[in-house]
C-alpha positions as a LaTeX table, in Angstrom:
\begin{tabular}{lrrr}
\hline
Residue & $x$ (\AA) & $y$ (\AA) & $z$ (\AA) \\
\hline
Met1 & $-47.65$ & $-49.20$ & 34.99 \\
Lys2 & $-46.93$ & $-51.33$ & 31.97 \\
Ala3 & $-49.02$ & $-49.05$ & 29.78 \\
Ala4 & $-47.13$ & $-45.99$ & 31.02 \\
Ser5 & $-43.83$ & $-47.73$ & 30.34 \\
Asn6 & $-44.90$ & $-48.58$ & 26.80 \\
Ala7 & $-46.05$ & $-45.02$ & 26.20 \\
Leu8 & $-42.71$ & $-43.69$ & 27.49 \\
Arg9 & $-40.82$ & $-45.99$ & 25.14 \\
Arg10 & $-42.91$ & $-44.75$ & 22.24 \\
Leu11 & $-42.39$ & $-41.08$ & 23.14 \\
Ala12 & $-38.68$ & $-41.36$ & 23.89 \\
Pro13 & $-37.51$ & $-41.45$ & 20.24 \\
Thr14 & $-39.78$ & $-38.53$ & 19.42 \\
Ala15 & $-38.48$ & $-36.52$ & 22.37 \\
Leu16 & $-34.89$ & $-37.40$ & 21.54 \\
Thr17 & $-35.40$ & $-36.38$ & 17.91 \\
Leu18 & $-36.98$ & $-33.12$ & 19.04 \\
Leu19 & $-34.06$ & $-32.36$ & 21.37 \\
Leu20 & $-31.56$ & $-33.15$ & 18.62 \\
Ala21 & $-33.48$ & $-30.91$ & 16.22 \\
Leu22 & $-33.46$ & $-28.07$ & 18.77 \\
Trp23 & $-29.77$ & $-28.55$ & 19.42 \\
Ala24 & $-29.01$ & $-28.64$ & 15.68 \\
Gly25 & $-31.17$ & $-25.56$ & 15.13 \\
Tyr26 & $-29.32$ & $-23.69$ & 17.87 \\
Lys27 & $-25.94$ & $-24.66$ & 16.40 \\
Leu28 & $-27.00$ & $-23.63$ & 12.90 \\
Trp29 & $-28.33$ & $-20.32$ & 14.20 \\
Asp30 & $-25.11$ & $-19.68$ & 16.10 \\
Tyr31 & $-22.96$ & $-20.64$ & 13.11 \\
Tyr32 & $-24.76$ & $-18.61$ & 10.47 \\
Phe33 & $-25.73$ & $-15.54$ & 12.55 \\
Asp34 & $-23.24$ & $-15.25$ & 15.41 \\
Ala35 & $-20.07$ & $-17.25$ & 14.60 \\
Pro36 & $-17.25$ & $-15.00$ & 13.31 \\
Trp37 & $-16.79$ & $-16.29$ & 9.77 \\
Thr38 & $-17.45$ & $-14.79$ & 6.37 \\
Arg39 & $-17.25$ & $-15.74$ & 2.73 \\
Asp40 & $-16.71$ & $-12.07$ & 1.91 \\
Gly41 & $-12.93$ & $-12.12$ & 2.16 \\
His42 & $-10.32$ & $-10.95$ & $-0.32$ \\
Val43 & $-6.57$ & $-11.01$ & $-0.80$ \\
Arg44 & $-5.17$ & $-7.49$ & $-0.55$ \\
Ala45 & $-1.76$ & $-5.93$ & $-1.12$ \\
Asp46 & $-0.22$ & $-2.50$ & $-1.55$ \\
Val47 & 0.17 & $-1.59$ & $-5.21$ \\
Val48 & 2.76 & 1.00 & $-6.25$ \\
Pro49 & 2.10 & 2.74 & $-9.59$ \\
Val50 & 5.36 & 2.95 & $-11.54$ \\
Ala51 & 5.75 & 6.33 & $-13.24$ \\
Pro52 & 8.78 & 8.19 & $-14.62$ \\
Asp53 & 10.03 & 11.40 & $-13.04$ \\
Val54 & 11.40 & 12.74 & $-16.36$ \\
Ser55 & 10.04 & 12.77 & $-19.88$ \\
Gly56 & 11.44 & 11.15 & $-22.98$ \\
Phe57 & 11.41 & 8.12 & $-25.24$ \\
Val58 & 11.79 & 4.67 & $-23.69$ \\
Ser59 & 15.08 & 3.22 & $-24.83$ \\
Glu60 & 15.00 & $-0.11$ & $-22.97$ \\
Val61 & 12.52 & $-2.22$ & $-20.98$ \\
Leu62 & 14.28 & $-4.67$ & $-18.66$ \\
Val63 & 11.30 & $-6.49$ & $-17.11$ \\
Arg64 & 8.48 & $-8.59$ & $-18.45$ \\
Asp65 & 4.91 & $-8.82$ & $-17.26$ \\
Asn66 & 4.41 & $-10.64$ & $-13.92$ \\
Gln67 & 8.14 & $-10.76$ & $-13.19$ \\
Gln68 & 9.49 & $-10.81$ & $-9.63$ \\
Val69 & 11.81 & $-7.87$ & $-8.91$ \\
Gln70 & 13.81 & $-6.64$ & $-5.95$ \\
Arg71 & 13.94 & $-3.13$ & $-4.58$ \\
Gly72 & 16.40 & $-1.05$ & $-6.61$ \\
Asp73 & 16.20 & $-3.15$ & $-9.79$ \\
Val74 & 16.05 & $-1.13$ & $-13.01$ \\
Leu75 & 12.64 & $-1.57$ & $-14.66$ \\
Phe76 & 13.16 & 0.55 & $-17.78$ \\
Arg77 & 15.32 & 3.36 & $-19.12$ \\
Ile78 & 14.43 & 6.63 & $-20.80$ \\
Asp79 & 16.73 & 7.94 & $-23.53$ \\
Gln80 & 19.65 & 9.48 & $-21.63$ \\
Ala81 & 21.34 & 11.48 & $-24.39$ \\
Arg82 & 19.50 & 14.74 & $-23.67$ \\
Tyr83 & 20.08 & 14.48 & $-19.92$ \\
Ala84 & 23.76 & 13.60 & $-20.36$ \\
Ile85 & 24.23 & 16.75 & $-22.50$ \\
Ala86 & 22.35 & 18.83 & $-19.91$ \\
Leu87 & 24.71 & 17.54 & $-17.22$ \\
Glu88 & 27.77 & 18.49 & $-19.27$ \\
Gln89 & 26.37 & 21.99 & $-19.79$ \\
Ala90 & 25.68 & 22.33 & $-16.06$ \\
Glu91 & 29.25 & 21.22 & $-15.28$ \\
Ala92 & 30.68 & 23.80 & $-17.67$ \\
Val93 & 28.56 & 26.60 & $-16.17$ \\
Leu94 & 29.56 & 25.49 & $-12.68$ \\
Glu95 & 33.26 & 25.69 & $-13.54$ \\
Ala96 & 32.79 & 29.18 & $-14.98$ \\
Lys97 & 30.93 & 30.39 & $-11.92$ \\
Arg98 & 33.58 & 28.84 & $-9.66$ \\
Ala99 & 36.32 & 30.77 & $-11.49$ \\
Ile100 & 34.40 & 34.04 & $-11.12$ \\
Leu101 & 33.84 & 33.36 & $-7.42$ \\
Val102 & 37.54 & 32.62 & $-6.85$ \\
Asn103 & 38.47 & 35.93 & $-8.50$ \\
Ala104 & 35.84 & 37.83 & $-6.48$ \\
Asp105 & 37.07 & 36.25 & $-3.23$ \\
Ala106 & 40.63 & 37.29 & $-4.08$ \\
Asp107 & 39.55 & 40.88 & $-4.79$ \\
Leu108 & 37.63 & 41.05 & $-1.53$ \\
Lys109 & 40.61 & 39.74 & 0.43 \\
Arg110 & 42.99 & 42.14 & $-1.30$ \\
Tyr111 & 40.82 & 45.23 & $-0.76$ \\
Ser112 & 40.02 & 44.23 & 2.82 \\
Ser113 & 43.73 & 44.40 & 3.65 \\
Leu114 & 43.75 & 48.08 & 2.61 \\
Thr115 & 42.07 & 49.55 & 5.65 \\
Thr116 & 42.46 & 53.30 & 5.18 \\
Asp117 & 39.92 & 55.41 & 3.28 \\
Val118 & 42.84 & 57.20 & 1.58 \\
Val119 & 43.86 & 54.04 & $-0.29$ \\
Val120 & 40.36 & 52.58 & $-0.94$ \\
Ser121 & 37.19 & 54.59 & $-1.04$ \\
Arg122 & 34.10 & 53.38 & 0.77 \\
Gln123 & 32.19 & 53.24 & $-2.52$ \\
Arg124 & 34.81 & 51.01 & $-4.13$ \\
Met125 & 34.82 & 48.69 & $-1.10$ \\
Asp126 & 31.04 & 48.35 & $-1.28$ \\
Gln127 & 31.29 & 47.45 & $-4.97$ \\
Val128 & 33.84 & 44.73 & $-4.24$ \\
Val129 & 31.65 & 43.24 & $-1.49$ \\
Ala130 & 28.58 & 43.29 & $-3.77$ \\
Thr131 & 30.52 & 41.68 & $-6.61$ \\
Gln132 & 31.70 & 38.88 & $-4.32$ \\
Ala133 & 28.16 & 38.30 & $-2.98$ \\
Thr134 & 26.77 & 38.17 & $-6.53$ \\
Ala135 & 29.48 & 35.72 & $-7.59$ \\
Lys136 & 28.70 & 33.54 & $-4.56$ \\
Ala137 & 24.97 & 33.53 & $-5.35$ \\
Asn138 & 25.62 & 32.67 & $-9.00$ \\
Tyr139 & 27.91 & 29.84 & $-7.93$ \\
Asp140 & 25.27 & 28.46 & $-5.57$ \\
Gln141 & 22.68 & 28.60 & $-8.37$ \\
Ala142 & 25.06 & 26.78 & $-10.73$ \\
Thr143 & 25.67 & 24.14 & $-8.05$ \\
Ala144 & 21.92 & 23.55 & $-7.71$ \\
Asp145 & 21.48 & 23.38 & $-11.49$ \\
His146 & 24.30 & 20.85 & $-11.70$ \\
Ala147 & 22.72 & 18.71 & $-8.96$ \\
Leu148 & 19.36 & 18.85 & $-10.75$ \\
Ala149 & 20.93 & 17.83 & $-14.07$ \\
Arg150 & 22.65 & 14.89 & $-12.36$ \\
Leu151 & 19.37 & 13.89 & $-10.67$ \\
Asn152 & 17.48 & 14.00 & $-13.99$ \\
Leu153 & 20.11 & 11.74 & $-15.55$ \\
Glu154 & 19.79 & 9.29 & $-12.64$ \\
Arg155 & 15.99 & 9.40 & $-12.82$ \\
Ser156 & 16.09 & 8.40 & $-16.48$ \\
Glu157 & 16.59 & 4.91 & $-15.04$ \\
Val158 & 13.31 & 3.97 & $-13.36$ \\
Arg159 & 13.90 & 1.54 & $-10.49$ \\
Ala160 & 11.63 & $-0.58$ & $-8.33$ \\
Ser161 & 10.79 & 1.24 & $-5.10$ \\
Val162 & 9.77 & $-2.01$ & $-3.33$ \\
Ser163 & 10.28 & $-5.73$ & $-3.79$ \\
Gly164 & 7.38 & $-7.35$ & $-5.56$ \\
Ile165 & 5.87 & $-8.40$ & $-8.86$ \\
Val166 & 5.53 & $-6.20$ & $-11.93$ \\
Thr167 & 2.08 & $-6.58$ & $-13.44$ \\
Asn168 & 0.03 & $-5.01$ & $-16.23$ \\
Asn169 & 3.23 & $-4.16$ & $-18.06$ \\
Glu170 & 2.55 & $-3.18$ & $-21.65$ \\
Leu171 & 5.49 & $-0.77$ & $-22.00$ \\
Arg172 & 7.61 & $-1.07$ & $-25.13$ \\
Pro173 & 10.77 & 0.71 & $-26.36$ \\
Gly174 & 9.98 & 3.83 & $-28.34$ \\
Ala175 & 7.02 & 4.94 & $-26.26$ \\
Tyr176 & 7.11 & 8.57 & $-25.16$ \\
Leu177 & 6.53 & 9.07 & $-21.44$ \\
Thr178 & 5.63 & 12.15 & $-19.44$ \\
Pro179 & 6.44 & 12.71 & $-15.75$ \\
Gly180 & 3.99 & 11.30 & $-13.24$ \\
Lys181 & 1.98 & 9.13 & $-15.65$ \\
Gly182 & 1.85 & 5.50 & $-14.50$ \\
Val183 & 2.92 & 2.88 & $-17.03$ \\
Met184 & 2.82 & $-0.33$ & $-14.95$ \\
Ala185 & 1.92 & $-1.59$ & $-11.49$ \\
Leu186 & 4.29 & $-2.99$ & $-8.88$ \\
Leu187 & 2.58 & $-5.24$ & $-6.34$ \\
Asp188 & 4.38 & $-5.23$ & $-2.99$ \\
Thr189 & 4.51 & $-8.92$ & $-2.07$ \\
Asp190 & 5.63 & $-8.13$ & 1.48 \\
Thr191 & 2.23 & $-6.56$ & 2.17 \\
Leu192 & 0.05 & $-9.45$ & 0.92 \\
His193 & $-2.65$ & $-10.17$ & 3.48 \\
Ile194 & $-6.26$ & $-11.23$ & 3.83 \\
Gln195 & $-9.06$ & $-8.74$ & 4.34 \\
Gly196 & $-12.26$ & $-10.20$ & 5.76 \\
Tyr197 & $-15.46$ & $-8.15$ & 5.76 \\
Phe198 & $-17.40$ & $-9.23$ & 8.85 \\
Glu199 & $-20.88$ & $-8.20$ & 9.88 \\
Glu200 & $-20.88$ & $-5.75$ & 12.76 \\
Thr201 & $-22.94$ & $-8.20$ & 14.86 \\
Lys202 & $-19.96$ & $-10.59$ & 14.90 \\
Leu203 & $-17.25$ & $-8.15$ & 15.98 \\
Gln204 & $-17.70$ & $-8.91$ & 19.69 \\
Arg205 & $-16.23$ & $-12.36$ & 19.06 \\
Ile206 & $-13.23$ & $-11.05$ & 17.10 \\
His207 & $-10.11$ & $-9.89$ & 18.94 \\
Val208 & $-6.61$ & $-8.92$ & 17.82 \\
Gly209 & $-4.40$ & $-12.00$ & 17.94 \\
Asp210 & $-7.19$ & $-14.55$ & 17.49 \\
Pro211 & $-6.22$ & $-17.48$ & 15.22 \\
Val212 & $-7.80$ & $-17.48$ & 11.79 \\
Ala213 & $-8.37$ & $-20.15$ & 9.14 \\
Val214 & $-8.45$ & $-18.97$ & 5.52 \\
Arg215 & $-9.45$ & $-20.97$ & 2.47 \\
Leu216 & $-9.04$ & $-19.47$ & $-0.98$ \\
Met217 & $-11.79$ & $-20.09$ & $-3.49$ \\
Gly218 & $-10.89$ & $-23.08$ & $-5.63$ \\
Ser219 & $-8.35$ & $-24.41$ & $-3.13$ \\
Ser220 & $-8.82$ & $-26.98$ & $-0.39$ \\
His221 & $-5.67$ & $-25.91$ & 1.46 \\
Val222 & $-6.37$ & $-24.03$ & 4.69 \\
Leu223 & $-4.04$ & $-21.11$ & 5.45 \\
Gln224 & $-3.40$ & $-20.17$ & 9.06 \\
Gly225 & $-3.16$ & $-16.59$ & 10.29 \\
Lys226 & $-4.04$ & $-14.17$ & 13.05 \\
Val227 & $-6.27$ & $-11.13$ & 13.39 \\
Glu228 & $-3.94$ & $-8.16$ & 12.94 \\
Ser229 & $-6.41$ & $-5.30$ & 13.29 \\
Val230 & $-10.04$ & $-4.25$ & 12.98 \\
Ala231 & $-10.98$ & $-1.18$ & 10.96 \\
Ala232 & $-11.61$ & 1.88 & 13.13 \\
Gly233 & $-14.45$ & 3.15 & 10.94 \\
Ile234 & $-16.43$ & 2.73 & 7.75 \\
Glu235 & $-18.23$ & 5.16 & 5.48 \\
Asp236 & $-21.67$ & 6.41 & 6.56 \\
Arg237 & $-23.65$ & 6.19 & 3.33 \\
Asp238 & $-26.75$ & 7.75 & 4.91 \\
Arg239 & $-24.96$ & 11.04 & 5.51 \\
Ser240 & $-23.10$ & 13.56 & 3.39 \\
Asn241 & $-22.24$ & 17.25 & 3.47 \\
Gly242 & $-24.61$ & 19.69 & 1.82 \\
Thr243 & $-23.69$ & 22.84 & $-0.06$ \\
Thr244 & $-23.76$ & 24.74 & 3.25 \\
Leu245 & $-21.39$ & 22.18 & 4.83 \\
Leu246 & $-24.19$ & 21.05 & 7.15 \\
Ala247 & $-24.95$ & 17.36 & 7.60 \\
Asn248 & $-27.23$ & 16.02 & 4.87 \\
Val249 & $-28.91$ & 12.96 & 6.40 \\
Asn250 & $-31.02$ & 10.57 & 4.33 \\
Pro251 & $-34.59$ & 10.87 & 5.72 \\
Thr252 & $-35.51$ & 7.35 & 4.58 \\
Phe253 & $-35.28$ & 4.69 & 7.30 \\
Asn254 & $-35.85$ & 1.02 & 6.56 \\
Trp255 & $-37.26$ & $-1.08$ & 9.37 \\
Val256 & $-35.18$ & $-4.03$ & 8.22 \\
Arg257 & $-31.62$ & $-2.89$ & 8.69 \\
Leu258 & $-28.79$ & $-4.92$ & 7.20 \\
Ala259 & $-25.66$ & $-5.30$ & 9.32 \\
Gln260 & $-22.76$ & $-3.22$ & 8.12 \\
Arg261 & $-19.58$ & $-4.94$ & 6.94 \\
Val262 & $-16.41$ & $-4.00$ & 8.80 \\
Pro263 & $-12.94$ & $-4.84$ & 7.38 \\
Val264 & $-10.72$ & $-7.08$ & 9.51 \\
Arg265 & $-7.07$ & $-7.43$ & 8.49 \\
Ile266 & $-5.58$ & $-10.94$ & 8.68 \\
Ala267 & $-1.82$ & $-11.59$ & 8.73 \\
Leu268 & $-0.63$ & $-15.03$ & 7.64 \\
Asp269 & 1.55 & $-17.04$ & 10.02 \\
Arg270 & 3.89 & $-18.32$ & 7.31 \\
Ala271 & 5.53 & $-15.90$ & 4.90 \\
Asp272 & 6.03 & $-18.62$ & 2.27 \\
Glu273 & 2.25 & $-19.02$ & 1.98 \\
Arg274 & 2.10 & $-15.60$ & 0.34 \\
Asn275 & 3.27 & $-17.30$ & $-2.86$ \\
Glu276 & $-0.18$ & $-18.89$ & $-3.09$ \\
Leu277 & $-1.96$ & $-15.55$ & $-2.95$ \\
Val278 & $-3.25$ & $-13.53$ & $-5.88$ \\
Ala279 & $-4.30$ & $-10.00$ & $-5.00$ \\
Gly280 & $-8.04$ & $-9.61$ & $-5.42$ \\
Ala281 & $-8.82$ & $-13.32$ & $-5.04$ \\
Thr282 & $-11.83$ & $-14.40$ & $-2.95$ \\
Ala283 & $-11.41$ & $-16.19$ & 0.36 \\
Thr284 & $-13.50$ & $-17.63$ & 3.18 \\
Val285 & $-12.28$ & $-16.39$ & 6.55 \\
Glu286 & $-13.10$ & $-17.97$ & 9.93 \\
Val287 & $-11.93$ & $-16.63$ & 13.26 \\
Leu288 & $-11.28$ & $-19.55$ & 15.59 \\
Glu289 & $-11.34$ & $-19.80$ & 19.35 \\
Pro290 & $-7.81$ & $-19.40$ & 20.75 \\
Ala291 & $-7.88$ & $-23.01$ & 22.01 \\
Ser292 & $-8.83$ & $-24.24$ & 18.54 \\
Gln293 & $-5.65$ & $-23.02$ & 16.88 \\
Gly294 & $-4.19$ & $-25.81$ & 14.78 \\
Asp295 & $-7.48$ & $-27.69$ & 14.54 \\
Thr296 & $-7.31$ & $-27.66$ & 10.76 \\
Ser297 & $-9.74$ & $-30.51$ & 10.17 \\
Lys298 & $-12.49$ & $-28.74$ & 12.12 \\
Ala299 & $-11.90$ & $-25.51$ & 10.21 \\
Arg300 & $-11.98$ & $-27.35$ & 6.89 \\
Asn301 & $-15.28$ & $-29.06$ & 7.71 \\
Arg302 & $-16.93$ & $-25.83$ & 8.83 \\
Gln303 & $-15.67$ & $-23.94$ & 5.79 \\
Ala304 & $-16.90$ & $-26.71$ & 3.48 \\
Ala305 & $-20.36$ & $-26.30$ & 5.00 \\
Ser306 & $-20.26$ & $-22.57$ & 4.23 \\
Arg307 & $-19.96$ & $-23.05$ & 0.49 \\
\hline
\end{tabular}
């Protein structure tokens, strides 16, 4: 009995160590293969290319690179002299067409009051009606030309379409711009968010509304957010369309298949934390259990282990 007790005491540490090793191995396996976290995360935002709608020389640039702007702020101006002259010409043509239309309306009213064929022939009446219709059409065309000239003059001032930050701005006065060609980028700060690319094997543990801990590379501060959405589909790189529009499937199949990465959109809880974000920056993203929301220390320790 004493010998068995001694043997049990000797085996107990070994058995305990083995159990701890198995438990640790299970936890490591769960963390690295099943737990919903990824180091493949990035800061994303909508970027609006800023391009003029009219051509001309840049007369004034009112923003500098990486400047915060509000929606409607003037970013730069194109020389307005040509468009101001075009507007004056359109106004003059419009006034002339209005005078012709007024005279044609008066003739039509006057001839319409003469109802008998003895006084006014049918041919003459038809000519008066056609003249009035032509004058009305010319007036409508002049009105449209005037509106277009006014719009071109307004569009010579290029304004911010959203609130955000102007970046990659190398525009200088004197540059000649053509319509539709982008000259700077406007990053919409209201759309800054985190995009985590999770392996498809981990999606079962990710649900919309789950709390998320985000740590930007080079920063120890943990940002809090929630799962906003999961991508509905990703590109199938093993399939394309052939010249006959039939499916062209890659005949090569690898026995070791890597899990696909699926984008998961993360919205931050606090809007002021967007000031810390730089679009394109790398982040580590961990989806927490709903009961673990606010457990920042646990998230920080687990994210530190992932580095």
